[in-house]
C-alpha positions in Angstrom: 4.4 2.6 13.4 4.2 -0.4 15.8 4.6 -3.7 14.1 3.9 -7.3 15.2 5.6 -10.2 13.5 2.8 -10.7 11.0 2.7 -7.0 10.2 6.5 -7.0 9.8 6.3 -9.7 7.1 3.8 -7.6 5.2 6.0 -4.6 5.6 9.0 -6.4 4.3 7.1 -7.4 1.1 5.8 -3.8 0.6 9.2 -2.3 1.2 10.8 -4.8 -1.2 8.2 -3.8 -3.9 8.8 -0.1 -3.1 12.5 -0.6 -3.6 11.9 -2.2 -7.0 10.1 0.9 -8.2 12.5 3.4 -6.7 16.0 1.8 -7.3 17.6 5.2 -7.6 15.7 6.9 -4.8 18.7 8.1 -2.8 20.5 9.2 -5.9 17.6 11.2 -7.0 17.5 13.0 -3.7 21.1 14.0 -4.1 21.1 14.9 -7.7 18.6 17.8 -7.3 21.1 20.0 -5.5 20.8 23.0 -7.8 19.9 25.9 -5.7 17.1 27.5 -3.7 14.4 29.2 -5.7 11.2 30.3 -4.1 8.6 32.7 -5.4 5.0 33.5 -5.6 2.6 30.8 -7.0 -0.3 32.0 -9.1 -3.7 30.2 -8.9 -3.9 27.1 -11.3 -6.7 28.6 -13.5 -4.5 31.7 -14.1 -1.4 29.7 -14.9 -3.4 27.5 -17.3 -4.8 30.6 -19.1 -1.4 32.2 -19.4 0.3 29.0 -20.6 -2.0 28.7 -23.7 -0.8 25.7 -25.8 2.5 25.5 -23.9 1.1 23.8 -20.8 3.6 20.9 -21.0 6.5 23.4 -21.0 4.9 25.3 -18.1 4.5 22.0 -16.2 8.2 21.3 -16.7 9.1 24.8 -15.3 7.1 24.2 -12.2 8.7 20.8 -11.7 12.1 22.3 -12.1 11.3 25.0 -9.6 10.2 22.4 -7.1 13.4 20.4 -7.8 15.6 23.4 -7.4 14.0 24.5 -4.2 14.2 21.0 -2.6 17.8 20.7 -3.8 18.7 23.8 -2.0 17.4 22.4 1.3 18.3 18.7 0.9 21.2 19.0 3.4 19.3 21.0 6.0 15.8 19.6 6.0 15.5 20.2 9.7 15.2 23.9 8.9 12.4 23.4 6.4 9.1 25.0 7.6 5.6 23.9 6.9 5.3 26.8 4.5 8.4 25.5 2.7 6.8 22.1 2.2 3.4 23.7 1.3 5.3 25.7 -1.4 6.9 22.5 -2.8 3.5 20.7 -2.8 1.8 23.6 -4.6 4.4 23.6 -7.4 4.1 19.9 -7.8 0.3 20.3 -7.9 0.5 23.1 -10.4 2.8 21.0 -12.6 0.2 18.2 -12.7 -2.6 20.6 -13.3 -0.8 21.8 -16.4 0.1 18.3 -17.5 -1.7 15.5 -15.5 0.2 12.8 -17.4 3.6 14.1 -16.3 5.0 11.2 -14.2 7.9 13.0 -12.4 5.9 15.3 -10.1 4.0 12.3 -8.7 7.1 10.3 -8.0 8.9 13.3 -6.5 5.8 14.2 -4.3 5.5 10.7 -3.1 9.2 10.5 -2.2 9.6 13.8 -0.5 6.2 14.7 0.9 6.0 11.4 2.8 9.5 10.5 4.1 10.7 14.1 4.6 7.7 16.3 5.1 5.3 13.9 6.8 2.5 15.2 4.6 1.0 11.8 3.9 -2.6 13.0 3.1 -1.3 15.6 0.7 1.0 13.1 -1.0 -1.9 10.7 -1.5 -4.1 13.5 -2.8 -1.4 14.2 -5.4 -1.0 10.5 -6.2 -4.8 10.1 -6.6 -4.8 12.8 -9.2 -2.0 10.9 -11.0 -3.9 7.6 -10.6 -7.0 9.1 -12.2 -5.0 10.5 -15.2 -2.4 7.8 -15.7 -4.9 4.9 -15.8 -2.3 2.5 -17.1 0.3 3.2 -14.3 0.1 0.6 -11.5 2.7 2.2 -9.3 0.6 5.2 -8.3 -2.2 3.2 -6.5 0.6 1.0 -5.1 2.2 4.1 -3.6 -1.1 5.2 -2.1 -1.6 1.7 -0.6 1.9 1.7 0.8 1.4 5.1 2.4 -1.9 4.1 3.9 -0.4 0.9 5.4 3.0 2.2 6.5 2.4 5.9 7.4 -1.4 6.1 8.1 -2.1 2.7 9.7 -5.1 2.1 7.4 -4.7 -1.5 6.3 -8.2 -2.0 4.9 -7.8 1.1 2.6 -4.2 0.0 1.8 -5.6 -3.4 0.6 -8.1 -1.7 -1.6 -5.4 0.3 -3.4 -3.1 -2.7 -3.7 -6.0 -4.5 -5.6 -6.5 -1.4 -7.8 -2.8 -1.5 -8.6 -3.0 -5.2 -9.4 -5.7 -4.6 -12.0 -3.4 -2.4 -14.0 -0.9 -3.8 -16.6 2.6 -4.8 -15.5 1.7 -5.0 -11.8 3.8 -7.3 -9.6 1.9 -10.7 -9.2 1.9 -11.0 -5.4 -0.2 -7.9 -4.7 -3.4 -9.9 -4.2 -1.8 -12.0 -1.5 -0.6 -8.9 0.3 -4.1 -7.4 0.0 -5.6 -10.6 1.3 -3.4 -10.6 4.4 -4.4 -7.0 5.1 -8.1 -7.7 4.8 -7.7 -10.8 7.0 -6.0 -8.8 9.7 -8.9 -6.3 9.7 -11.4 -9.1 10.3 -12.5 -9.2 6.7 -11.6 -12.8 5.9 -14.7 -13.5 3.9 -14.0 -10.5 1.6 -10.4 -11.7 1.3 -11.5 -15.2 0.5 -14.0 -14.0 -2.1 -11.6 -12.0 -4.2 -8.9 -14.8 -3.9 -11.4 -17.2 -5.4 -12.1 -14.7 -8.1 -8.4 -14.3 -8.9 -8.1 -18.1 -8.9 -11.0 -18.5 -11.4 -9.5 -16.0 -13.8 -5.8 -17.0 -13.5 -4.3 -18.8 -16.5 -0.8 -19.3 -15.2 -1.0 -22.8 -13.6 1.8 -22.0 -11.1 0.0 -18.9 -9.8 -3.3 -20.8 -9.9 -1.8 -23.5 -7.6 -0.4 -20.8 -5.3 -4.0 -19.3 -5.0 -5.4 -22.7 -4.2 -3.0 -23.0 -1.2 -3.9 -19.6 0.0 -7.7 -20.2 -0.4 -7.4 -23.4 1.6 -5.6 -21.4 4.4 -8.2 -18.6 4.4 -11.1 -21.1 4.4 -9.6 -22.7 7.5 -9.1 -19.3 9.1 -12.7 -18.4 8.4 -14.0 -21.6 10.0 -12.0 -20.9 13.1 -13.2 -17.3 13.2 -16.8 -18.4 13.1 -16.3 -21.1 15.8 -14.6 -18.5 18.0 -17.5 -16.1 17.5 -20.0 -18.8 18.6 -17.8 -19.6 21.6 -17.7 -15.9 22.6 -21.5 -15.6 22.3 -22.0 -18.7 24.5 -19.3 -17.9 27.1 -19.1 -14.1 27.1 -15.4 -14.1 26.3 -12.9 -15.0 23.6 -11.3 -18.4 23.8 -7.7 -18.1 25.0 -6.6 -21.1 22.9 -8.0 -22.9 19.9 -8.1 -26.1 21.9 -11.0 -24.7 23.8 -13.0 -24.8 20.5 -12.3 -28.5 20.3 -13.2 -29.2 23.9 -16.5 -27.3 23.5 -17.4 -29.4 20.5 -17.4 -26.4 18.1 -14.8 -28.0 15.9 -13.5 -31.6 15.6 -9.9 -30.6 15.4 -7.6 -27.7 14.8 -7.1 -27.6 11.0 -3.6 -27.9 9.5 -2.0 -24.8 8.0 -1.2 -25.6 4.4 1.9 -23.5 4.8 3.2 -25.7 7.5 2.5 -23.4 10.5 0.2 -23.7 13.5 -3.0 -21.8 13.8 -3.6 -19.8 17.1 -5.9 -17.1 18.4 -4.6 -13.7 19.5 -5.9 -11.8 22.5 -8.1 -9.7 20.3 -9.7 -12.7 18.7 -7.9 -12.6 15.4 -6.8 -15.9 14.0 -3.1 -16.1 13.1 -0.6 -18.8 12.1 3.0 -19.2 12.9 3.8 -19.5 9.2 2.5 -15.9 8.7 1.0 -17.4 5.5 4.4 -17.2 3.9 4.6 -18.2 0.2 5.7 -21.8 -0.4 6.5 -23.6 -3.6 3.4 -25.4 -5.0 3.4 -29.1 -4.4 3.7 -31.3 -7.5 
């Protein structure tokens, strides 16, 4: 994944959040060295019928099978085939078919199917199932958002899932700001501004409310520059190379000040950026 400086800042925040959720990620990968067990998987409807009222136990067994199989290959992942990863995915899927509230298969699937197998779409499909069942769990939509941003280069969709994660209890408070940055980088500044205002209106914590005010101020200024640049392009048939051209053409009186202390500028593709990267600052008293 290619990253510019602004994208790198977003990535650092997302990776830091990821690390908070998976503090024992590497340990978990090593602790499943049990052995290699692989066998035939029956269709989900057959397994459900055979399990009767013991679906949770059957779910545990499928998860153990997946853990054992992965554990047997953890030191030689380069030898794992697509069929191997498909088998692992199927067992995790079966475990969640039997018990959709079972947390471990979703976490394991996200960890191994993305970083090791490169099956990003399948991992997100599994996580979406968990997200639909575990409606209180903010980490599952967060994982989907992370995967869409980091692995699939889908920032708009990533932002959508970060907001869904934020709506759930216990979510980390800076997810709306991450989502807003992603929307803005996709040319959806008005949408980003609208939901920031909504969060500001409904926020009771005065410290967070002040932080939203600063970001709203920045996004309003970015939006005004985007609109002026669009008018400039329509009149001149090209993007302005520098924001000073907007001043000279009379479209704006002056380049607004970034409330984060940076300097606004326009990229070659017409996206408005700032040298501050909209980094968080302590609210002014």
